MMTF fields as JSON, N, C-alpha, C and O atoms, coordinates in Angstrom:
{
  "mmtfVersion": "1.0.0",
  "mmtfProducer": "UNKNOWN",
  "numBonds": 295,
  "numAtoms": 296,
  "numGroups": 74,
  "numChains": 1,
  "numModels": 1,
  "chainsPerModel": [1],
  "groupsPerChain": [74],
  "chainIdList": ["A"],
  "bondAtomList": [4, 2, 8, 6, 12, 10, 16, 14, 20, 18, 24, 22, 28, 26, 32, 30, 36, 34, 40, 38, 44, 42, 48, 46, 52, 50, 56, 54, 60, 58, 64, 62, 68, 66, 72, 70, 76, 74, 80, 78, 84, 82, 88, 86, 92, 90, 96, 94, 100, 98, 104, 102, 108, 106, 112, 110, 116, 114, 120, 118, 124, 122, 128, 126, 132, 130, 136, 134, 140, 138, 144, 142, 148, 146, 152, 150, 156, 154, 160, 158, 164, 162, 168, 166, 172, 170, 176, 174, 180, 178, 184, 182, 188, 186, 192, 190, 196, 194, 200, 198, 204, 202, 208, 206, 212, 210, 216, 214, 220, 218, 224, 222, 228, 226, 232, 230, 236, 234, 240, 238, 244, 242, 248, 246, 252, 250, 256, 254, 260, 258, 264, 262, 268, 266, 272, 270, 276, 274, 280, 278, 284, 282, 288, 286, 292, 290],
  "bondOrderList": [1, 1, 1, 1, 1, 1, 1, 1, 1, 1, 1, 1, 1, 1, 1, 1, 1, 1, 1, 1, 1, 1, 1, 1, 1, 1, 1, 1, 1, 1, 1, 1, 1, 1, 1, 1, 1, 1, 1, 1, 1, 1, 1, 1, 1, 1, 1, 1, 1, 1, 1, 1, 1, 1, 1, 1, 1, 1, 1, 1, 1, 1, 1, 1, 1, 1, 1, 1, 1, 1, 1, 1, 1],
  "groupList": [{"groupName": "GLU", "atomNameList": ["N", "CA", "C", "O"], "elementList": ["N", "C", "C", "O"], "formalChargeList": [0, 0, 0, 0], "bondAtomList": [1, 0, 2, 1, 3, 2], "bondOrderList": [1, 1, 2], "singleLetterCode": "E", "chemCompType": "L-PEPTIDE LINKING"}, {"groupName": "ASN", "atomNameList": ["N", "CA", "C", "O"], "elementList": ["N", "C", "C", "O"], "formalChargeList": [0, 0, 0, 0], "bondAtomList": [1, 0, 2, 1, 3, 2], "bondOrderList": [1, 1, 2], "singleLetterCode": "N", "chemCompType": "L-PEPTIDE LINKING"}, {"groupName": "GLY", "atomNameList": ["N", "CA", "C", "O"], "elementList": ["N", "C", "C", "O"], "formalChargeList": [0, 0, 0, 0], "bondAtomList": [1, 0, 2, 1, 3, 2], "bondOrderList": [1, 1, 2], "singleLetterCode": "G", "chemCompType": "PEPTIDE LINKING"}, {"groupName": "LEU", "atomNameList": ["N", "CA", "C", "O"], "elementList": ["N", "C", "C", "O"], "formalChargeList": [0, 0, 0, 0], "bondAtomList": [1, 0, 2, 1, 3, 2], "bondOrderList": [1, 1, 2], "singleLetterCode": "L", "chemCompType": "L-PEPTIDE LINKING"}, {"groupName": "HIS", "atomNameList": ["N", "CA", "C", "O"], "elementList": ["N", "C", "C", "O"], "formalChargeList": [0, 0, 0, 0], "bondAtomList": [1, 0, 2, 1, 3, 2], "bondOrderList": [1, 1, 2], "singleLetterCode": "H", "chemCompType": "L-PEPTIDE LINKING"}, {"groupName": "ALA", "atomNameList": ["N", "CA", "C", "O"], "elementList": ["N", "C", "C", "O"], "formalChargeList": [0, 0, 0, 0], "bondAtomList": [1, 0, 2, 1, 3, 2], "bondOrderList": [1, 1, 2], "singleLetterCode": "A", "chemCompType": "L-PEPTIDE LINKING"}, {"groupName": "THR", "atomNameList": ["N", "CA", "C", "O"], "elementList": ["N", "C", "C", "O"], "formalChargeList": [0, 0, 0, 0], "bondAtomList": [1, 0, 2, 1, 3, 2], "bondOrderList": [1, 1, 2], "singleLetterCode": "T", "chemCompType": "L-PEPTIDE LINKING"}, {"groupName": "PHE", "atomNameList": ["N", "CA", "C", "O"], "elementList": ["N", "C", "C", "O"], "formalChargeList": [0, 0, 0, 0], "bondAtomList": [1, 0, 2, 1, 3, 2], "bondOrderList": [1, 1, 2], "singleLetterCode": "F", "chemCompType": "L-PEPTIDE LINKING"}, {"groupName": "ASP", "atomNameList": ["N", "CA", "C", "O"], "elementList": ["N", "C", "C", "O"], "formalChargeList": [0, 0, 0, 0], "bondAtomList": [1, 0, 2, 1, 3, 2], "bondOrderList": [1, 1, 2], "singleLetterCode": "D", "chemCompType": "L-PEPTIDE LINKING"}, {"groupName": "ILE", "atomNameList": ["N", "CA", "C", "O"], "elementList": ["N", "C", "C", "O"], "formalChargeList": [0, 0, 0, 0], "bondAtomList": [1, 0, 2, 1, 3, 2], "bondOrderList": [1, 1, 2], "singleLetterCode": "I", "chemCompType": "L-PEPTIDE LINKING"}, {"groupName": "PRO", "atomNameList": ["N", "CA", "C", "O"], "elementList": ["N", "C", "C", "O"], "formalChargeList": [0, 0, 0, 0], "bondAtomList": [1, 0, 2, 1, 3, 2], "bondOrderList": [1, 1, 2], "singleLetterCode": "P", "chemCompType": "L-PEPTIDE LINKING"}, {"groupName": "CYS", "atomNameList": ["N", "CA", "C", "O"], "elementList": ["N", "C", "C", "O"], "formalChargeList": [0, 0, 0, 0], "bondAtomList": [1, 0, 2, 1, 3, 2], "bondOrderList": [1, 1, 2], "singleLetterCode": "C", "chemCompType": "L-PEPTIDE LINKING"}, {"groupName": "VAL", "atomNameList": ["N", "CA", "C", "O"], "elementList": ["N", "C", "C", "O"], "formalChargeList": [0, 0, 0, 0], "bondAtomList": [1, 0, 2, 1, 3, 2], "bondOrderList": [1, 1, 2], "singleLetterCode": "V", "chemCompType": "L-PEPTIDE LINKING"}, {"groupName": "TYR", "atomNameList": ["N", "CA", "C", "O"], "elementList": ["N", "C", "C", "O"], "formalChargeList": [0, 0, 0, 0], "bondAtomList": [1, 0, 2, 1, 3, 2], "bondOrderList": [1, 1, 2], "singleLetterCode": "Y", "chemCompType": "L-PEPTIDE LINKING"}, {"groupName": "ARG", "atomNameList": ["N", "CA", "C", "O"], "elementList": ["N", "C", "C", "O"], "formalChargeList": [0, 0, 0, 0], "bondAtomList": [1, 0, 2, 1, 3, 2], "bondOrderList": [1, 1, 2], "singleLetterCode": "R", "chemCompType": "L-PEPTIDE LINKING"}, {"groupName": "SER", "atomNameList": ["N", "CA", "C", "O"], "elementList": ["N", "C", "C", "O"], "formalChargeList": [0, 0, 0, 0], "bondAtomList": [1, 0, 2, 1, 3, 2], "bondOrderList": [1, 1, 2], "singleLetterCode": "S", "chemCompType": "L-PEPTIDE LINKING"}, {"groupName": "TRP", "atomNameList": ["N", "CA", "C", "O"], "elementList": ["N", "C", "C", "O"], "formalChargeList": [0, 0, 0, 0], "bondAtomList": [1, 0, 2, 1, 3, 2], "bondOrderList": [1, 1, 2], "singleLetterCode": "W", "chemCompType": "L-PEPTIDE LINKING"}],
  "groupTypeList": [0, 1, 2, 3, 4, 5, 6, 2, 6, 7, 7, 8, 9, 10, 11, 2, 5, 12, 12, 6, 11, 9, 2, 13, 4, 5, 14, 10, 3, 5, 10, 3, 0, 9, 8, 6, 14, 15, 2, 2, 7, 5, 1, 8, 8, 5, 14, 9, 8, 15, 2, 3, 13, 11, 6, 2, 16, 5, 14, 14, 2, 10, 15, 2, 6, 9, 5, 6, 1, 14, 12, 8, 5, 2],
  "groupIdList": [1, 2, 3, 4, 5, 6, 7, 8, 9, 10, 11, 12, 13, 14, 15, 16, 17, 18, 19, 20, 21, 22, 23, 24, 25, 26, 27, 28, 29, 30, 31, 32, 33, 34, 35, 36, 37, 38, 39, 40, 41, 42, 43, 44, 45, 46, 47, 48, 49, 50, 51, 52, 53, 54, 55, 56, 57, 58, 59, 60, 61, 62, 63, 64, 65, 66, 67, 68, 69, 70, 71, 72, 73, 74],
  "secStructList": [7, 7, 1, 7, 7, 7, 7, 7, 7, 7, 7, 7, 7, 7, 7, 1, 7, 7, 7, 7, 7, 6, 6, 7, 7, 7, 7, 7, 7, 6, 6, 7, 7, 5, 7, 6, 6, 6, 1, 1, 5, 7, 7, 5, 6, 6, 3, 3, 3, 6, 6, 3, 3, 7, 7, 2, 2, 2, 2, 2, 7, 1, 7, 1, 7, 2, 2, 2, 2, 4, 4, 4, 4, 7],
  "xCoordList": [218.094, 218.416, 217.226, 217.202, 216.228, 215.099, 213.859, 212.803, 213.97, 212.838, 211.839, 210.831, 212.092, 211.183, 211.675, 212.877, 210.718, 211.079, 209.894, 208.738, 210.19, 209.146, 208.448, 209.085, 207.13, 206.375, 206.134, 205.816, 206.289, 206.015, 204.533, 204.145, 203.696, 202.253, 201.873, 202.269, 201.105, 200.639, 199.133, 198.565, 198.471, 197.028, 196.654, 197.384, 195.525, 195.006, 193.897, 193.082, 193.878, 192.811, 192.166, 192.803, 190.902, 190.259, 190.059, 189.597, 190.414, 190.226, 190.176, 190.567, 189.694, 189.587, 190.746, 190.968, 191.498, 192.617, 193.591, 193.204, 194.843, 195.873, 196.606, 197.055, 196.731, 197.41, 198.57, 198.387, 199.74, 200.907, 201.196, 200.984, 201.669, 201.98, 203.403, 203.705, 204.261, 205.642, 206.502, 206.448, 207.285, 208.221, 207.598, 208.079, 206.547, 205.869, 206.727, 207.326, 206.788, 207.323, 206.449, 206.13, 206.065, 205.276, 206.109, 207.312, 205.462, 206.159, 206.146, 205.128, 207.272, 207.327, 206.291, 206.13, 205.6, 204.642, 205.015, 204.769, 205.598, 206.032, 204.826, 203.786, 204.908, 206.041, 206.048, 206.678, 205.37, 205.277, 206.588, 207.267, 206.933, 208.165, 207.89, 206.814, 208.863, 208.802, 209.6, 210.704, 209.057, 209.78, 210.656, 210.145, 211.948, 212.845, 212.929, 213.3, 212.594, 212.612, 211.44, 211.616, 210.248, 209.062, 208.699, 208.061, 209.097, 208.699, 207.362, 206.912, 206.719, 205.452, 205.687, 206.828, 204.604, 204.725, 205.054, 204.542, 205.9, 206.178, 204.877, 204.229, 204.493, 203.214, 203.259, 204.112, 202.333, 202.179, 200.807, 199.797, 200.772, 199.515, 198.547, 197.374, 199.064, 198.341, 198.221, 197.891, 198.476, 198.338, 199.62, 200.706, 199.473, 200.601, 200.699, 201.789, 199.556, 199.489, 198.077, 197.25, 197.792, 196.468, 195.406, 195.407, 194.51, 193.445, 193.887, 193.102, 195.134, 195.66, 196.177, 197.064, 195.617, 195.954, 196.335, 195.97, 197.07, 197.395, 196.929, 196.657, 196.841, 196.292, 197.021, 197.711, 196.87, 197.435, 198.929, 199.675, 199.36, 200.786, 201.387, 202.57, 200.6, 201.106, 201.434, 202.259, 200.792, 201.032, 202.174, 203.054, 202.167, 203.107, 204.171, 205.105, 204.051, 204.953, 204.359, 203.313, 205.015, 204.453, 204.491, 205.472, 203.419, 203.327, 201.882, 200.955, 201.702, 200.366, 199.663, 200.257, 198.388, 197.558, 196.37, 196.256, 195.497, 194.3, 193.54, 193.089, 193.399, 192.646, 193.282, 192.568, 194.609, 195.26, 195.294, 195.434, 195.171, 195.167, 193.75, 193.577, 192.755, 191.364, 190.872, 189.966, 191.458, 191.027, 191.206, 190.527, 192.11, 192.324, 191.142, 191.016, 190.292, 189.182, 188.056, 187.203, 188.024, 186.947, 186.963, 186.081],
  "yCoordList": [201.211, 200.754, 200.86, 201.701, 199.991, 199.946, 200.625, 200.616, 201.212, 201.909, 201.007, 201.491, 199.706, 198.77, 198.489, 198.39, 198.36, 197.989, 197.296, 197.586, 196.393, 195.652, 196.561, 197.404, 196.388, 197.182, 196.41, 196.998, 195.073, 194.254, 193.968, 193.328, 194.43, 194.216, 193.02, 192.932, 192.103, 190.927, 190.834, 191.31, 190.232, 190.028, 188.829, 188.46, 188.222, 187.077, 187.525, 188.38, 186.937, 187.181, 185.831, 184.967, 185.634, 184.348, 184.173, 185.083, 182.993, 182.721, 181.212, 180.428, 180.827, 179.407, 178.89, 177.681, 179.789, 179.37, 180.524, 181.691, 180.19, 181.174, 180.69, 179.544, 181.557, 181.2, 182.16, 183.377, 181.625, 182.47, 182.561, 181.595, 183.693, 183.885, 184.39, 185.105, 184.031, 184.504, 183.463, 182.279, 183.901, 183.014, 182.072, 180.951, 182.492, 181.625, 181.345, 182.258, 180.106, 179.669, 178.513, 177.616, 178.536, 177.428, 176.156, 176.174, 175.056, 173.778, 173.156, 173.186, 172.597, 171.98, 170.875, 170.025, 170.904, 169.869, 169.419, 170.138, 168.248, 167.768, 167.684, 167.186, 168.132, 168.694, 170.228, 170.819, 170.884, 172.346, 172.981, 172.474, 174.095, 174.798, 175.918, 176.516, 176.196, 177.304, 178.462, 178.26, 179.669, 180.877, 181.251, 181.73, 181.042, 181.263, 182.735, 183.031, 183.655, 185.081, 185.444, 186.176, 184.941, 185.33, 184.334, 184.704, 183.081, 182.055, 181.423, 180.521, 181.883, 181.311, 180.356, 180.096, 179.843, 178.953, 179.753, 180.858, 179.203, 179.829, 179.834, 178.799, 181.018, 181.122, 182.235, 183.121, 182.17, 183.202, 183.83, 183.289, 184.971, 185.655, 184.703, 184.603, 184.014, 183.075, 181.675, 180.745, 181.491, 180.164, 179.361, 179.791, 178.186, 177.288, 176.287, 175.985, 175.782, 174.778, 174.829, 175.603, 174.046, 174.014, 173.683, 172.589, 174.624, 174.433, 174.501, 174.179, 174.915, 174.986, 176.39, 176.884, 177.031, 178.402, 178.5, 177.639, 179.554, 179.81, 181.219, 182.033, 181.491, 182.752, 183.21, 182.422, 184.474, 185.008, 184.796, 185.002, 184.382, 184.205, 183.095, 183.152, 182.082, 181.014, 181.573, 181.013, 182.664, 183.303, 184.313, 184.305, 185.185, 186.301, 186.182, 186.983, 185.208, 185.147, 185.954, 186.584, 185.941, 186.585, 188.104, 188.74, 188.666, 190.127, 190.535, 189.854, 191.636, 192.15, 191.432, 190.638, 191.736, 191.178, 190.459, 190.387, 189.933, 189.28, 190.253, 189.878, 191.479, 192.463, 192.734, 192.873, 192.809, 193.106, 191.896, 192.054, 190.698, 189.482, 188.995, 188.059, 189.616, 189.198, 189.276, 188.537, 190.161, 190.314, 189.031, 188.834, 188.155, 186.888, 185.93, 184.981, 186.159, 185.245, 185.398, 184.516, 186.496, 186.787, 186.049, 186.237],
  "zCoordList": [211.606, 210.273, 209.336, 208.437, 209.555, 208.645, 209.22, 208.586, 210.409, 211.001, 211.694, 212.209, 211.723, 212.38, 213.783, 214.03, 214.709, 216.071, 216.739, 216.431, 217.639, 218.348, 219.346, 219.976, 219.491, 220.466, 221.751, 222.784, 221.689, 222.859, 223.039, 224.016, 222.112, 222.177, 221.313, 220.151, 221.887, 221.161, 221.281, 222.265, 220.306, 220.372, 219.524, 218.603, 219.83, 219.096, 218.162, 218.507, 216.976, 216.018, 215.717, 215.115, 216.13, 215.836, 214.329, 213.641, 213.832, 212.41, 212.187, 213.052, 211.026, 210.695, 209.876, 209.817, 209.235, 208.39, 208.217, 208.263, 208.022, 207.728, 206.489, 206.437, 205.488, 204.25, 204.069, 204.09, 203.896, 203.662, 202.165, 201.432, 201.719, 200.305, 200.142, 199.187, 201.047, 201.009, 200.31, 200.642, 199.352, 198.685, 197.679, 197.512, 197.008, 196.042, 194.829, 194.259, 194.438, 193.149, 192.687, 193.468, 191.427, 190.887, 190.96, 190.7, 191.314, 191.356, 189.965, 189.273, 189.564, 188.234, 188.078, 188.953, 186.961, 186.589, 185.185, 184.216, 185.07, 183.753, 182.836, 183.266, 181.627, 180.9, 180.884, 180.007, 181.822, 181.835, 182.28, 183.172, 181.647, 181.976, 182.973, 182.964, 183.828, 184.775, 184.199, 183.694, 184.267, 183.881, 185.073, 186.085, 184.969, 186.101, 186.515, 187.651, 185.62, 185.966, 186.87, 187.844, 186.559, 187.326, 188.422, 189.408, 188.26, 189.225, 188.889, 189.594, 187.821, 187.374, 186.206, 185.824, 185.65, 184.501, 183.244, 183.058, 182.385, 181.095, 180.309, 180.161, 179.798, 179.094, 178.063, 178.114, 177.136, 176.118, 176.321, 175.87, 177.0, 177.324, 178.039, 177.68, 179.05, 179.92, 179.343, 180.079, 178.064, 177.445, 177.643, 177.256, 178.254, 178.469, 177.327, 176.84, 176.911, 175.843, 175.269, 175.752, 174.279, 173.68, 174.734, 175.298, 174.992, 175.972, 177.419, 178.31, 177.684, 179.051, 179.332, 178.636, 180.36, 180.699, 182.175, 182.976, 182.528, 183.93, 184.279, 183.396, 185.566, 186.04, 187.295, 187.942, 187.636, 188.886, 188.999, 188.041, 190.184, 190.436, 189.599, 189.263, 189.251, 188.393, 187.008, 186.287, 186.646, 185.346, 185.408, 184.547, 186.422, 186.488, 187.564, 187.596, 188.437, 189.573, 190.72, 190.559, 191.873, 193.058, 192.967, 193.351, 192.458, 192.381, 192.609, 192.171, 193.289, 193.541, 194.68, 195.411, 194.805, 195.867, 195.238, 194.015, 196.07, 195.545, 194.652, 193.569, 195.09, 194.308, 192.943, 191.951, 192.881, 191.59, 190.671, 189.458, 191.217, 190.396, 190.078, 189.297, 190.671, 190.511, 189.073, 188.689, 188.274, 186.879, 186.08, 185.072, 186.514, 185.813, 185.968, 185.194, 186.937, 187.198, 186.188, 186.093, 185.424, 184.502, 183.249, 182.411]
}
């Protein structure tokens, strides 16, 4: 069907933390609005309110990777 199949091979990767990014939606924070299309906060070019801005997935919804969202940090 989709070309995926199990190989039966497993391995451990030592790490200190695991962060999942599947199914992200911003959680409502009164009185901030959620953009239901993107899943991020409703904003105008990152501005949510006077002196309040959002970035990354909170701005655009779950799209891209850390590298593609890194430009918001500047």
